C-alpha positions, 0 to 999 in steps of 0.5 A, spaced: 126 372 094 127 366 090 133 363 092 133 357 087 134 361 081 140 365 084 147 363 082 152 361 087 156 367 087 149 371 089 148 366 094 155 367 097 154 375 097 148 375 100 151 370 106 157 375 106 153 381 107 148 379 112 149 372 114 143 370 110 141 363 113 137 361 107 142 363 102 147 358 106 141 353 106 140 353 098 148 352 097 147 346 102 141 343 098 145 344 091 151 341 093 151 337 099 149 330 095 155 332 091 160 333 097 157 326 100 159 322 094 166 325 093 167 324 101 164 317 100 169 316 094 175 317 099 173 314 105 169 308 103 164 308 109 157 311 109 158 313 116 165 316 115 162 320 109 157 323 113 162 325 118 166 328 113 160 332 110 158 334 116 165 337 118 165 340 111 159 344 112 161 346 118 167 349 115 163 352 110 159 356 114 164 358 119 169 360 113 164 363 107 164 370 110 171 370 108 170 366 101 174 370 096 171 369 089 177 368 086 174 361 084 167 358 083 164 356 090 163 349 087 171 349 086 172 351 093 167 346 096 171 341 092 177 343 095 174 343 102 171 336 101 177 333 099 182 335 104 177 333 110 176 326 107 184 326 107 184 328 114 179 324 116 183 318 113 189 320 116 186 320 123 183 313 122 190 311 121 188 306 115 190 311 110 192 308 103 192 310 096 189 303 095 182 305 098 182 312 094 184 308 087 180 302 088 174 306 084 172 303 077 173 309 074 180 311 077 185 307 072 191 311 071 190 314 064 195 320 064 199 322 058 205 323 061 213 322 059 214 319 066 213 312 065 217 309 071 212 313 075 206 311 072 208 303 072 210 305 080 203 307 081 199 302 078 202 297 082 197 298 088 202 294 093 206 300 094 201 306 094 201 307 101 209 307 101 208 312 095 204 317 099 208 316 105 214 319 101 211 326 100 208 331 104 200 333 105 200 338 100 203 334 095 199 328 096 193 332 095 196 334 088 198 327 086 191 325 088 188 330 084 192 329 078 193 321 077 187 319 081 182 324 079 184 326 072 184 333 073 189 338 069 194 342 071 189 348 070 184 345 074 188 343 080 191 350 080 184 353 080 182 348 086 189 350 090 190 357 088 197 355 086 199 357 079 199 351 074 207 352 073 207 351 081 203 345 080 207 342 075 213 343 078 211 340 085 208 334 081 214 333 077 219 334 083 215 329 087 215 324 082 222 324 081 223 324 089 218 318 089 222 314 083 229 315 087 226 313 094 221 308 093 226 302 090 230 303 097 224 303 101 222 296 098 228 292 098 
């Protein structure tokens, strides 16, 4: 069987049905470098990115049998990579949004009515405080929306939340941050 021509869904199915190691290897071949680049964009260290990617692919191996095809494999892998990257940064105790947002392409270009919120986030000196004001789930949503530029629908597909739930969580987080941050910076 020629694995390189099979779609991701078929490779996942082959692995799920008989733990076909070659199908896993093909998925790894297709996505390891993308996973690495995404991890590197978060952790900013080659060694750390390699650690993150190793952890990601161990998790993929252990959980691929439970993967439900509600989303594409690449979306599921992206979510694992981002979560593992953030977890790695948290363990390092040097987690700052500056690290995550200091990419050339990561200027905030959001068509949003919350101008105060955007002004606040553009001030990189307070970004670590911003992340400390919200829980881990909301941190991920904020990063996906504002740092990565994903739409609410994209985030919905990645997280399994409805698009309206994503909008609500982000909106509440923005209101909470705008309310709480001035008190924190005084």
